[in-house]
FIKOLMI-676607 format. One line per 2 residues: number of its first residue (from 1); for each residue x, y, z of C-alpha. Coordinates in Angstrom, 2 decimals, decimal comma, padded with zeros to 5 digits. Example, Ala and Ser with C-alpha at 12.3 -4.5 7.8 and 13.67 -1.06 7.14 Angstrom:
BEGIN
1	012,30 -004,50 007,80 ~ 013,67 -001,06 007,14
END
This chain:
BEGIN
1	034,45 -019,90 057,59 ~ 030,68 -019,89 057,99
3	031,10 -021,49 061,40 ~ 033,62 -018,80 062,44
5	031,31 -016,07 061,10 ~ 028,50 -017,34 063,26
7	030,74 -017,28 066,34 ~ 032,58 -013,97 065,60
9	030,61 -011,70 063,19 ~ 033,07 -008,84 063,83
11	035,64 -010,82 061,82 ~ 033,36 -010,81 058,73
13	035,62 -008,65 056,50 ~ 038,79 -010,57 057,43
15	037,19 -013,94 056,79 ~ 035,73 -012,89 053,41
17	039,13 -011,52 052,36 ~ 040,78 -014,81 053,34
19	038,12 -016,72 051,36 ~ 038,57 -014,44 048,35
21	042,34 -015,06 048,34 ~ 041,78 -018,80 048,68
23	039,26 -019,12 045,83 ~ 041,31 -016,84 043,60
25	044,39 -019,04 044,04 ~ 042,20 -022,09 043,30
27	041,02 -020,53 040,03 ~ 037,40 -020,14 041,21
29	037,27 -016,48 040,22 ~ 033,52 -015,98 040,40
31	033,38 -017,14 044,00 ~ 036,38 -014,96 044,72
33	034,51 -011,92 043,32 ~ 031,59 -012,70 045,62
35	033,86 -012,74 048,67 ~ 035,71 -009,55 047,60
37	032,38 -007,78 047,40 ~ 031,23 -009,20 050,73
39	034,47 -007,96 052,28 ~ 033,82 -004,50 050,85
41	036,99 -004,80 048,74 ~ 035,30 -003,64 045,56
43	038,54 -002,47 043,98 ~ 039,87 -006,05 044,12
45	036,53 -007,31 042,80 ~ 036,64 -004,79 039,94
47	040,18 -005,80 038,97 ~ 039,09 -009,45 038,78
49	035,89 -008,59 036,85 ~ 037,99 -006,79 034,22
51	040,15 -009,91 033,87 ~ 037,08 -012,17 033,42
53	034,88 -009,85 031,36 ~ 036,01 -011,01 027,91
55	035,31 -014,69 028,56 ~ 031,97 -014,02 030,29
57	030,86 -011,66 027,53 ~ 031,73 -014,21 024,82
59	029,71 -016,78 026,79 ~ 026,80 -014,26 026,83
61	026,66 -014,27 030,63 ~ 025,24 -010,78 030,60
63	023,17 -011,13 033,76 ~ 026,22 -012,11 035,82
65	028,29 -009,18 034,53 ~ 025,45 -006,70 035,02
67	024,89 -007,91 038,60 ~ 028,59 -007,35 039,40
69	028,63 -003,91 037,74 ~ 025,68 -002,80 039,83
71	027,58 -003,64 043,04 ~ 030,51 -001,36 042,15
73	030,78 002,33 042,99 ~ 031,82 005,30 040,83
75	035,37 004,99 042,23 ~ 035,87 001,55 040,68
77	034,52 002,70 037,32 ~ 036,85 005,73 037,42
79	039,85 003,47 038,09 ~ 038,75 000,77 035,61
81	036,84 002,61 032,84 ~ 036,85 -000,52 030,67
83	034,01 -001,65 032,95 ~ 031,87 001,01 031,24
85	033,00 -000,42 027,92 ~ 031,77 -003,91 028,78
87	028,49 -002,56 030,11 ~ 028,05 -000,76 026,80
89	028,79 -003,95 024,88 ~ 026,10 -005,78 026,89
91	023,57 -003,04 026,09 ~ 024,53 -003,20 022,42
93	024,09 -006,99 022,39 ~ 020,64 -006,42 023,89
95	019,86 -003,86 021,15 ~ 019,76 -000,99 023,67
97	021,70 001,41 021,46 ~ 021,16 004,65 023,38
99	022,28 003,12 026,71 ~ 025,28 001,58 024,95
101	026,32 004,96 023,53 ~ 026,06 006,51 027,00
103	028,33 003,84 028,53 ~ 030,85 004,12 025,67
105	031,06 007,90 026,18 ~ 031,71 007,33 029,90
107	034,40 004,78 029,02 ~ 036,02 007,29 026,63
109	036,02 010,01 029,33 ~ 037,50 007,62 031,90
111	040,23 006,37 029,56 ~ 041,09 009,95 028,59
113	041,47 010,89 032,26 ~ 043,83 007,94 032,80
115	045,74 008,50 029,57 ~ 044,73 004,99 028,42
117	044,92 005,37 024,64 ~ 044,12 001,71 023,93
119	040,99 001,87 026,07 ~ 040,01 005,22 024,53
121	040,48 003,74 021,08 ~ 038,19 000,80 021,94
123	035,50 003,13 023,32 ~ 035,58 005,35 020,22
125	035,48 002,27 018,00 ~ 032,32 000,97 019,68
127	030,69 004,39 019,54 ~ 031,44 004,55 015,83
129	029,94 001,13 015,26 ~ 026,58 002,21 016,70
131	026,62 005,52 014,84 ~ 027,27 003,65 011,60
133	025,15 000,52 012,06 ~ 022,19 001,95 013,97
135	022,08 005,65 013,16 ~ 023,50 005,72 009,64
137	025,89 008,55 010,51 ~ 028,74 007,22 008,36
139	030,73 010,46 008,32 ~ 030,92 010,82 012,12
141	031,50 007,08 012,48 ~ 034,45 007,22 010,07
143	035,90 010,24 011,91 ~ 035,78 008,42 015,27
145	037,25 005,24 013,79 ~ 040,16 007,05 012,18
147	040,75 008,91 015,46 ~ 040,69 005,58 017,31
149	043,12 004,08 014,79 ~ 045,58 006,94 015,35
151	045,91 005,95 019,04 ~ 046,93 002,35 018,32
153	050,46 001,52 017,28 ~ 051,58 -001,43 015,17
155	052,56 -003,40 018,31 ~ 048,88 -003,64 019,29
157	047,99 -005,73 016,27 ~ 044,71 -007,15 017,66
159	043,26 -003,78 018,52 ~ 044,43 -002,33 015,22
161	042,85 -005,21 013,30 ~ 039,52 -004,66 015,09
163	039,60 -000,98 014,18 ~ 040,40 -001,71 010,55
165	037,55 -004,24 010,41 ~ 035,10 -001,69 011,82
167	036,31 000,94 009,40 ~ 035,72 -001,57 006,60
169	032,14 -002,06 007,85 ~ 031,63 001,69 007,79
171	032,86 001,93 004,19 ~ 030,65 -001,00 003,25
173	027,57 000,74 004,70 ~ 028,36 003,81 002,61
175	028,69 001,66 -000,52 ~ 032,49 002,10 -000,84
177	033,24 -001,56 -001,47 ~ 036,73 -001,03 -002,93
179	037,91 000,79 000,21 ~ 036,13 -001,77 002,40
181	037,90 -004,63 000,63 ~ 041,35 -003,10 001,19
183	040,66 -002,51 004,90 ~ 039,20 -006,01 005,34
185	042,27 -007,70 003,87 ~ 044,56 -005,61 006,05
187	042,57 -006,54 009,18 ~ 042,51 -010,24 008,29
189	046,29 -010,25 007,78 ~ 046,82 -008,80 011,29
191	044,66 -011,58 012,77 ~ 046,91 -014,27 011,26
193	047,31 -016,31 014,48 ~ 044,24 -015,03 016,32
195	041,32 -017,38 015,72 ~ 038,81 -015,28 017,65
197	039,71 -012,15 015,70 ~ 039,71 -014,05 012,42
199	036,21 -015,35 013,16 ~ 034,92 -011,85 013,90
201	036,42 -010,41 010,72 ~ 035,26 -013,25 008,47
203	031,70 -012,78 009,73 ~ 031,62 -009,04 009,35
205	032,84 -007,38 007,22 ~ 034,13 -010,46 005,34
207	030,98 -012,35 004,34 ~ 028,89 -009,17 003,99
209	031,56 -007,54 001,85 ~ 031,53 -010,41 -000,64
211	027,72 -010,57 -000,46 ~ 027,49 -006,85 -001,26
213	029,75 -007,36 -004,26 ~ 027,56 -010,21 -005,53
215	030,37 -012,73 -004,97 ~ 028,27 -015,29 -003,11
217	030,70 -018,18 -003,67 ~ 033,50 -016,25 -001,96
219	031,11 -015,30 000,85 ~ 030,24 -018,97 001,39
221	033,93 -019,93 001,39 ~ 034,66 -017,31 004,09
223	031,67 -018,51 006,11 ~ 032,69 -022,17 005,98
225	036,04 -021,12 007,50 ~ 034,09 -019,11 010,10
227	031,92 -022,17 010,80 ~ 035,06 -024,25 011,44
229	036,46 -021,61 013,81 ~ 033,17 -021,16 015,69
231	032,95 -024,91 016,27 ~ 036,58 -025,12 017,42
233	036,12 -022,19 019,80 ~ 032,63 -023,23 020,92
235	031,63 -019,67 020,03 ~ 028,02 -018,53 020,38
237	028,30 -016,71 017,05 ~ 027,84 -020,01 015,27
239	024,18 -018,94 014,94 ~ 025,32 -015,86 012,99
241	027,47 -018,05 010,75 ~ 024,48 -020,30 009,99
243	022,25 -017,35 009,13 ~ 024,84 -015,76 006,87
245	025,35 -019,09 005,11 ~ 021,60 -019,43 004,62
247	021,22 -016,05 002,90 ~ 024,22 -016,58 000,59
249	023,18 -020,12 -000,35 ~ 019,74 -018,74 -001,20
251	021,35 -016,38 -003,72 ~ 023,29 -019,31 -005,17
253	020,02 -021,14 -005,80 ~ 020,84 -023,85 -003,24
255	017,49 -023,50 -001,55 ~ 017,45 -026,81 000,32
257	020,84 -026,13 001,91 ~ 019,75 -022,59 002,73
259	016,68 -023,95 004,49 ~ 018,75 -026,46 006,46
261	021,09 -023,74 007,75 ~ 018,13 -021,49 008,55
263	016,59 -024,28 010,66 ~ 019,88 -024,73 012,53
265	020,13 -020,98 013,11 ~ 016,54 -020,80 014,36
267	017,10 -023,58 016,92 ~ 020,33 -022,00 018,19
269	018,89 -018,47 018,31 ~ 015,95 -019,62 020,40
271	018,21 -021,59 022,72 ~ 020,42 -018,52 023,21
273	017,51 -016,09 023,48 ~ 018,91 -014,01 020,60
275	015,90 -012,19 019,15 ~ 017,68 -010,68 016,14
277	019,19 -013,97 015,00 ~ 015,77 -015,62 015,47
279	014,20 -013,01 013,18 ~ 017,05 -013,41 010,67
281	016,52 -017,20 010,68 ~ 012,75 -016,82 010,19
283	013,40 -014,61 007,17 ~ 015,95 -017,04 005,71
285	013,62 -019,98 006,29 ~ 010,75 -018,22 004,51
287	013,06 -017,36 001,58 ~ 014,02 -021,01 001,11
289	010,46 -022,30 001,51 ~ 009,13 -019,83 -001,05
291	011,59 -020,98 -003,70 ~ 010,92 -024,68 -003,02
293	007,12 -024,21 -002,77 ~ 007,42 -025,61 000,75
295	004,66 -023,50 002,32 ~ 001,52 -021,60 001,37
297	001,57 -017,89 000,61 ~ -000,30 -017,19 003,85
299	002,20 -019,17 005,93 ~ 005,18 -017,50 004,28
301	003,66 -014,05 004,73 ~ 003,13 -014,80 008,42
303	006,76 -015,93 008,85 ~ 008,01 -012,71 007,29
305	005,64 -010,68 009,49 ~ 006,95 -012,47 012,60
307	010,53 -011,63 011,59 ~ 009,59 -008,03 010,77
309	007,88 -007,46 014,13 ~ 010,94 -008,70 016,02
311	013,29 -006,44 014,05 ~ 010,93 -003,48 014,50
313	010,88 -004,10 018,24 ~ 014,68 -004,09 018,20
315	014,72 -001,07 015,87 ~ 017,18 -002,91 013,65
317	016,77 -000,79 010,52 ~ 018,99 -002,81 008,22
319	017,13 -006,04 008,80 ~ 013,76 -004,28 008,76
321	014,70 -003,17 005,24 ~ 015,97 -006,63 004,23
323	012,81 -008,33 005,50 ~ 010,62 -005,83 003,66
325	012,51 -006,56 000,42 ~ 011,99 -010,31 000,68
327	008,31 -009,68 001,46 ~ 008,23 -007,61 -001,75
329	009,60 -010,55 -003,71 ~ 006,97 -012,87 -002,21
331	004,07 -010,53 -002,95 ~ 005,38 -009,80 -006,45
333	005,63 -013,51 -007,23 ~ 002,03 -013,78 -005,99
335	000,95 -011,05 -008,42 ~ 000,31 -008,36 -005,79
337	002,35 -005,63 -007,42 ~ 000,74 -002,68 -005,65
339	001,43 -004,15 -002,20 ~ 005,01 -004,96 -003,24
341	005,53 -001,39 -004,44 ~ 004,10 000,08 -001,23
343	006,51 -001,96 000,88 ~ 009,33 -001,01 -001,47
345	008,70 002,72 -001,13 ~ 008,75 002,41 002,66
347	011,94 000,33 002,63 ~ 013,67 002,75 000,25
349	012,79 005,70 002,50 ~ 014,31 003,88 005,48
351	017,50 003,12 003,53 ~ 017,82 006,71 002,33
353	017,28 008,09 005,86 ~ 020,27 006,09 007,12
355	022,48 006,65 004,08 ~ 022,59 002,91 003,37
357	023,45 003,10 -000,32 ~ 023,87 -000,61 -000,99
359	020,57 -001,42 000,72 ~ 018,92 001,39 -001,24
361	020,16 -000,29 -004,43 ~ 018,84 -003,68 -003,26
363	015,41 -002,17 -002,53 ~ 015,29 -000,19 -005,79
365	015,86 -003,25 -007,98 ~ 012,88 -005,03 -006,45
367	010,75 -001,87 -006,37 ~ 011,40 -001,32 -010,08
369	010,46 -004,95 -010,83 ~ 007,08 -004,41 -009,13
371	006,48 -001,01 -010,76 ~ 006,78 -002,47 -014,29
373	003,13 -003,48 -014,07 ~ 001,96 -000,32 -012,32
375	003,76 002,64 -013,87 ~ 006,30 002,10 -016,64
377	007,83 005,56 -016,29 ~ 008,30 005,16 -012,53
379	009,77 001,69 -013,09 ~ 012,27 003,04 -015,62
381	013,38 005,83 -013,27 ~ 013,69 003,46 -010,31
383	015,66 000,87 -012,27 ~ 017,95 003,50 -013,79
385	018,72 004,72 -010,25 ~ 019,28 001,14 -009,09
387	021,66 000,49 -011,97 ~ 023,73 003,58 -011,19
389	023,89 002,72 -007,47 ~ 024,82 -000,89 -008,17
391	027,70 000,21 -010,40 ~ 028,92 002,74 -007,84
393	028,76 000,14 -005,06 ~ 030,57 -002,46 -007,17
395	027,69 -004,98 -006,86 ~ 027,76 -007,17 -009,95
397	024,63 -009,12 -008,98 ~ 022,39 -006,08 -008,55
399	023,91 -004,55 -011,71 ~ 022,92 -007,68 -013,62
401	019,45 -007,72 -012,00 ~ 018,90 -004,05 -012,93
403	019,70 -004,81 -016,57 ~ 017,36 -007,82 -016,44
405	014,36 -005,84 -015,20 ~ 015,04 -002,98 -017,61
407	015,07 -005,58 -020,40 ~ 011,76 -006,96 -019,09
409	010,28 -003,45 -018,96 ~ 011,28 -002,62 -022,55
411	010,27 -006,09 -023,76 ~ 006,76 -005,71 -022,32
413	006,44 -002,38 -024,18 ~ 007,66 -003,81 -027,53
415	010,68 -001,50 -027,25 ~ 013,78 -002,70 -029,11
417	015,98 -001,33 -026,31 ~ 015,30 -004,58 -024,46
419	018,00 -006,26 -026,58 ~ 020,72 -003,90 -025,37
421	019,73 -004,43 -021,73 ~ 019,43 -008,19 -022,23
423	022,87 -008,39 -023,84 ~ 024,50 -006,64 -020,86
425	022,52 -008,73 -018,37 ~ 023,69 -011,98 -019,98
427	027,28 -010,75 -020,26 ~ 027,40 -010,23 -016,49
429	025,58 -013,50 -015,83 ~ 028,17 -015,39 -017,88
431	031,11 -013,60 -016,23 ~ 029,84 -014,08 -012,67
433	028,06 -017,47 -013,00 ~ 024,64 -016,08 -012,09
435	022,65 -018,92 -013,74 ~ 020,50 -019,38 -010,63
437	019,01 -015,87 -010,93 ~ 016,98 -016,83 -014,00
439	015,49 -019,92 -012,35 ~ 014,31 -017,74 -009,48
441	012,55 -015,34 -011,88 ~ 011,36 -017,92 -014,39
443	008,14 -016,21 -015,47 ~ 009,93 -013,03 -016,49
445	013,07 -014,85 -017,68 ~ 011,60 -017,25 -020,26
447	010,43 -014,58 -022,78 ~ 013,77 -012,78 -022,49
449	015,82 -015,96 -022,88 ~ 013,75 -016,95 -025,93
451	014,47 -013,46 -027,35 ~ 018,16 -014,16 -026,71
453	017,91 -017,36 -028,78 ~ 016,11 -015,48 -031,53
455	018,71 -012,71 -031,70 ~ 021,71 -014,97 -031,02
457	022,69 -013,25 -027,74 ~ 024,84 -015,69 -025,76
459	022,82 -018,58 -027,24 ~ 025,22 -021,28 -026,01
461	024,79 -019,98 -022,45 ~ 021,03 -019,45 -022,69
463	020,11 -022,86 -024,12 ~ 021,02 -024,91 -020,98
465	019,15 -022,35 -018,85 ~ 015,99 -022,88 -020,88
467	016,50 -026,64 -020,78 ~ 016,18 -026,54 -016,98
469	012,88 -024,66 -017,16 ~ 010,84 -027,50 -018,60
471	007,57 -027,45 -020,51 ~ 006,94 -023,71 -020,20
473	010,19 -022,99 -022,02 ~ 009,32 -025,57 -024,71
475	006,01 -023,85 -025,40 ~ 007,77 -020,49 -025,76
477	010,55 -021,85 -027,99 ~ 008,41 -023,80 -030,46
479	007,07 -020,73 -032,31 ~ 010,67 -019,92 -033,30
481	010,53 -023,01 -035,53 ~ 008,29 -020,92 -037,82
483	010,62 -017,91 -037,85 ~ 011,37 -016,23 -041,16
485	015,14 -016,61 -040,72 ~ 016,64 -020,08 -041,12
487	019,39 -019,51 -038,53 ~ 016,76 -018,67 -035,88
489	014,83 -021,86 -036,70 ~ 018,04 -023,86 -036,40
491	018,95 -022,35 -033,01 ~ 015,45 -023,07 -031,72
493	015,65 -026,63 -032,99 ~ 019,03 -027,19 -031,28
495	017,69 -025,76 -028,04 ~ 014,64 -028,02 -028,13
497	016,86 -031,04 -028,86 ~ 018,91 -030,24 -025,75
499	015,63 -030,28 -023,85 ~ 014,84 -033,73 -025,18
501	012,16 -032,45 -027,56 ~ 012,37 -033,45 -031,22
503	010,84 -030,91 -033,57 ~ 011,78 -030,33 -037,17
505	012,48 -026,74 -038,19 ~ 009,61 -025,70 -040,47
507	009,92 -023,62 -043,63 ~ 009,08 -019,96 -043,18
509	005,48 -018,97 -043,62 ~ 004,34 -016,22 -045,93
511	003,57 -012,85 -044,41 ~ -000,14 -013,62 -044,51
513	000,48 -016,71 -042,42 ~ 002,75 -015,19 -039,79
515	-000,19 -014,81 -037,38 ~ -002,15 -018,08 -037,49
517	-005,84 -017,52 -036,88 ~ -007,40 -018,43 -033,55
519	-010,16 -020,96 -033,12 ~ -012,00 -020,53 -029,83
521	-014,32 -023,13 -028,33 ~ -016,43 -021,95 -025,39
523	-018,84 -024,89 -025,16 ~ -017,48 -027,46 -022,72
525	-014,00 -026,81 -021,39 ~ -012,75 -023,53 -022,84
527	-010,18 -024,40 -025,53 ~ -008,04 -022,32 -027,90
529	-006,25 -023,32 -031,11 ~ -003,56 -021,13 -032,65
531	-003,67 -022,31 -036,25 ~ -003,68 -026,10 -035,96
533	-001,92 -026,06 -032,57 ~ -004,03 -026,49 -029,44
535	-002,70 -024,31 -026,60 ~ -002,04 -026,69 -023,73
537	-003,40 -026,05 -020,24 ~ 000,08 -025,67 -018,73
539	000,82 -022,74 -021,04 ~ -001,86 -020,55 -019,46
541	-000,14 -020,18 -016,10 ~ -002,46 -018,26 -013,78
543	-006,23 -018,84 -014,17 ~ -006,99 -015,14 -014,66
545	-005,08 -015,11 -017,93 ~ -007,44 -017,65 -019,52
547	-010,46 -016,08 -017,82 ~ -009,84 -012,67 -019,45
549	-009,92 -014,30 -022,91 ~ -013,10 -016,14 -021,91
551	-014,74 -012,85 -020,95 ~ -013,82 -011,35 -024,33
553	-015,16 -014,37 -026,22 ~ -018,52 -014,16 -024,42
555	-018,84 -010,36 -024,33 ~ -021,01 -008,55 -026,92
557	-018,91 -007,74 -029,98 ~ -016,01 -009,43 -028,12
559	-015,23 -006,12 -026,45 ~ -015,14 -005,03 -022,81
561	-014,48 -001,66 -021,30 ~ -011,19 -001,66 -019,42
563	-013,08 -000,76 -016,23 ~ -015,41 -003,73 -016,63
565	-012,45 -006,07 -017,19 ~ -010,69 -004,68 -014,10
567	-013,85 -005,25 -012,03 ~ -014,32 -008,80 -013,33
569	-010,72 -009,80 -012,66 ~ -010,21 -008,13 -009,26
571	-013,53 -007,10 -007,77 ~ -012,30 -007,23 -004,17
573	-008,93 -005,54 -004,66 ~ -007,96 -001,93 -004,07
575	-008,29 000,17 -007,27 ~ -004,51 000,57 -007,67
577	-003,90 -003,17 -007,24 ~ -006,84 -004,12 -009,48
579	-005,54 -001,89 -012,28 ~ -002,07 -003,41 -011,99
581	-003,57 -006,90 -012,07 ~ -005,44 -006,10 -015,29
583	-002,30 -004,97 -017,13 ~ -000,33 -007,94 -015,86
585	-003,08 -010,36 -016,94 ~ -003,37 -008,72 -020,38
587	000,41 -008,96 -020,84 ~ 000,45 -012,63 -019,83
589	-002,47 -013,41 -022,16 ~ -000,62 -011,80 -025,07
591	002,42 -013,90 -024,17 ~ 000,35 -017,12 -024,31
593	-001,26 -016,24 -027,63 ~ 001,87 -014,68 -029,17
595	005,04 -016,28 -027,81 ~ 007,13 -014,37 -030,37
597	006,00 -010,95 -029,13 ~ 007,23 -008,24 -029,28
599	008,49 -009,16 -032,77 ~ 005,02 -010,11 -034,00
601	003,23 -007,20 -032,32 ~ -000,22 -007,55 -030,79
603	-002,16 -009,55 -033,37 ~ -005,06 -010,92 -031,35
605	-005,82 -008,38 -028,61 ~ -006,33 -004,62 -028,78
607	-006,48 -002,05 -025,99 ~ -007,58 001,31 -027,32
609	-009,79 004,13 -026,10 ~ -010,50 002,41 -022,82
611	-011,74 -000,75 -024,57 ~ -010,10 -004,17 -024,73
613	-011,20 -006,40 -027,61 ~ -010,38 -009,35 -029,82
615	-008,88 -008,51 -033,22 ~ -011,50 -010,40 -035,21
617	-009,59 -010,51 -038,52 ~ -007,19 -012,91 -036,80
619	-009,95 -015,09 -035,35 ~ -011,16 -017,93 -037,59
621	-014,01 -019,39 -035,55 ~ -015,71 -018,82 -032,20
623	-018,14 -021,67 -031,57 ~ -020,66 -019,58 -029,60
625	-020,77 -017,04 -032,46 ~ -021,28 -019,84 -034,94
627	-023,99 -021,34 -032,70 ~ -025,80 -017,98 -032,52
629	-025,44 -017,43 -036,26 ~ -026,98 -020,81 -037,08
631	-029,84 -020,33 -034,62 ~ -030,62 -016,97 -036,21
633	-030,30 -018,50 -039,67 ~ -032,71 -021,27 -038,66
635	-035,21 -018,75 -037,34 ~ -034,96 -016,77 -040,57
637	-035,69 -019,93 -042,58 ~ -038,64 -020,67 -040,27
639	-040,09 -017,21 -040,92 ~ -039,82 -017,93 -044,66
641	-041,37 -021,38 -044,04 ~ -038,27 -023,13 -045,39
643	-038,57 -025,88 -042,79 ~ -035,99 -028,27 -044,28
645	-033,28 -025,59 -044,34 ~ -034,34 -024,43 -040,89
647	-033,99 -027,95 -039,54 ~ -030,48 -028,20 -041,03
649	-029,40 -024,94 -039,38 ~ -030,81 -025,95 -036,00
651	-029,19 -029,41 -036,25 ~ -025,84 -027,78 -036,99
653	-026,30 -025,56 -033,93 ~ -027,13 -028,57 -031,76
655	-023,94 -030,31 -032,93 ~ -021,94 -027,30 -031,71
657	-023,62 -027,37 -028,29 ~ -021,53 -030,22 -026,88
659	-021,91 -029,03 -023,28 ~ -022,70 -025,94 -021,22
661	-020,57 -022,86 -021,74 ~ -017,16 -022,92 -019,99
663	-017,67 -026,02 -017,88 ~ -014,14 -025,49 -016,52
665	-015,40 -022,33 -014,77 ~ -018,81 -023,34 -013,41
667	-018,69 -021,01 -010,42 ~ -017,99 -017,77 -012,27
669	-021,25 -015,81 -011,94 ~ -020,51 -013,54 -014,89
671	-019,97 -016,48 -017,25
END
């Protein structure tokens, strides 16, 4: 043909038509499209493009399709308006929402002009998806989807299933999980022998529906079926399956598996050039690494920031919000409550702007958890709102988490209402198998679970949870062996035995003995005895907790102004963050000294009138005080010329001075 073209260029159109027919009969459709276009037969090219568009779109050959579209004229688009539909789908896949909406509107106009109800239905469906997913306009999205559904009869089961699935997504966004579940099941039933449609529906709304209900096991089951289908079909959405598996396995406490799927998703996303899935994988990977201590705080923060920047560039609001929430969890676990709360307020505003009720609930739970240490009243209001939203959305996991943080809030304030919240939290945890939640929030969980043992709230369920938490749980349980009630001592003893720790239940102490006196040694390594029990190093947790007690021991009259303590603990932090850090450190110190709090009250530390101090009637000995007293006593004897007595006092002081003060904190300038 090329040879004939060179000899007779006037036959160009005829020869290209002949070539197009030949390649089309041979099944080489792409070459045929080239020759149809070269022959100027764009109508024939357009007809063939429509036939190929599904397969090329699924293969993500967007550049090829776009190149062909650009060669067509308005006449072809008027005759084949589904071309506008595919161009819109390409724009949507590239996160160009406004361009996609424009193309979908053109498709709808073209299909209306031709009386193509199926095409019109598809165009309205895609418009609705963007309005719901990107713009948060759930009402208009639902109206378009129901209009689209009215154009599709029962004989078009695939199209009807797609519409039902999209309508389910819309209801899910609005927090109507019961309606979403009904629509999802109806859509899945229509896709009975359609593997491609089944895959789409299992991915979304299927896995996200179960995730939003807190049924992570069911979500994982749906996703494993989706994984099988994606592999059988060689479907590019396998990366989406991997990411969805990673986030659900994270919530099931299977952090290693979650990390493995995140790594697979990251490799696939980068190979496919899918920016959103890459960001999703980075977020999932950081989640898993945080829970397995697999990376430093700085590295994890950077991973989240990388994911956040990608989603912000794509203007993907839902995943911007999700990434901000996981960053909140990271910063909260690192003790940076003010930063966590700031991110939470921003994320909640974004969710409210788009009417994303379930996401607003998700954000509010974590925001309330951070606010506990900043503003108790704000935390209570936030968590009450979260609890109401979680119930309305049918999310058992977030309902349970809301009760947990409300229990933690009341517990930290010595408010007996913590027992009511704890009871409901554990009831849901038992019913839904949410054991893994407590391991993820161990620091806050241990005091509450010990309170559950004390008050016999689901003790049989709580004991194995504490057994998995190791030495920190042992240290918190042991004081229950001294409890006034025999049944509490027995429950504590049984729990410790399950943890492999043998301790005999001790007879109850008299009221005068309920708060054993502290002995504080500041010379050498700073050491504290509660009665005859030395508080082990592992019990202190963060270094600032022990440091605050050290400051009080060495301060004049064992009292510091709150402002001075805030400055000493967090000199470089913002005032809001420094204040939050002080209250958190004071709370943790009380927990170390008084594991039975709030039942025993605050026996060793007082915060009153802007001053924080040791309660000296519950302190037996402070070695630096005793050292000073003996030195002064020796000097007094010297002034009275009682040299023998003076020598005895000074010798006693020298015996106390075993080393420099606080040798475990040599680089603290204040000490």
